[in-house]
Structure formats: C-alpha cells, structure tokens
N, C-alpha and C positions, 0 to 999 in steps of 0.2 A: 502495500500500500505505500501513498505517494508520503512525503511526509509533512503538507498541506494537511491533507484528509487527518492524518493523526492528530496532528494539533487543533482541528478542527473538531474531532468528536473529543476531547478534552472539554470541550465547552467552557476555556479556561482565555480570557483577554489576556496579550502579553507580546513579548519579542519573541520569534523562534530565530534561529539559527539551523541553516543545512552548511556544513560545510564542503570545500573541496574534497577527492580521494584522495589530494596528497595530505599525509599523514603529519603532524606534528610530532616532535621525540616523546612530549607529554603525551597527547592523545594514542601512539603509539604503545604506549605501554599499556593501554588498557585493552586494545584489539589484541596484544601477546599475551593477557592474563586469559580472554574470552579463548581465546585458542588452545592453549595449555590447560584451560577446563576442561576443554572438549577433546581431549586427548586428538586433535588434529595436525598435521605436519604441516597447514598451511602460513601460507605467510603474508602479510601485506607489503606492496610492492608500488612505486608511482610510479605512472609512463608520463610520456612526455606527450601534451595536447593535442596540436597538429598531427601527428604521425595516428593518434588512438581516433582522433576524431573523424580520418580520413579512413581509414580502415572500418572503423563501426557506419559509416557511411555506405562505404563499400557493403557489405554484409546485410546493412539494412535494405541496400536496393535488389541482391542475391534472393531477401527474403530467409538472410537465415540470423538472424540480431533479435533478441526477443526483446530489445532496449525500444524504444519509442525514439524521436527524432530529438525532444526537449531531453530525455536524458542522456543524453551522447555528445548534444550541443553546450550541454551544462554542468556536465560532471567534475569542471576543473575550477567552476567559480562559485564564489561564495555568495549564496543565496537568503538573504533577510526578509521575513515578513512579520 
C-alpha cells in the first residue's frame, strides 16, 4: 500500500515523510536489525538514479515491472506530505 494511504488510514493530521531509497547510516542500522531478525541474507544497496530509472522504464514498457511510473520516477526523491 502506498505511504499516503497508510497516513490517511491513521486519521491523524501531521507531516509525513517518505524518504529516498538511499539509506543513511542511522536508518541503515534499522534495516540491518530487521534483516538480522528475519534471518535473511539480504543487503540494502543504493543504486544510481539515472540508470535505474532508465532500466525500470524499459521493464515497464516491456510489461515486466511490478512498479508504476510513479514509483520509479520518484524513488530517489524525498516526498513530504
């Protein structure tokens, strides 16, 4: 579910932030704790915006991406609402 719908479901006014996929060191610690808790071998990585957007655009045109354009065109931007 999209972040804005989750915020709407809370029924509370306020400022909400959905951040970029580039993970700060502080936030990365939280992801790493979650990964360890899940006993996963996953790793959090940042990708360069330009090539990533181009690849996801191609995958979308080929019908191979589960993402909508809104997702891959804004994944690297901070969104405040």
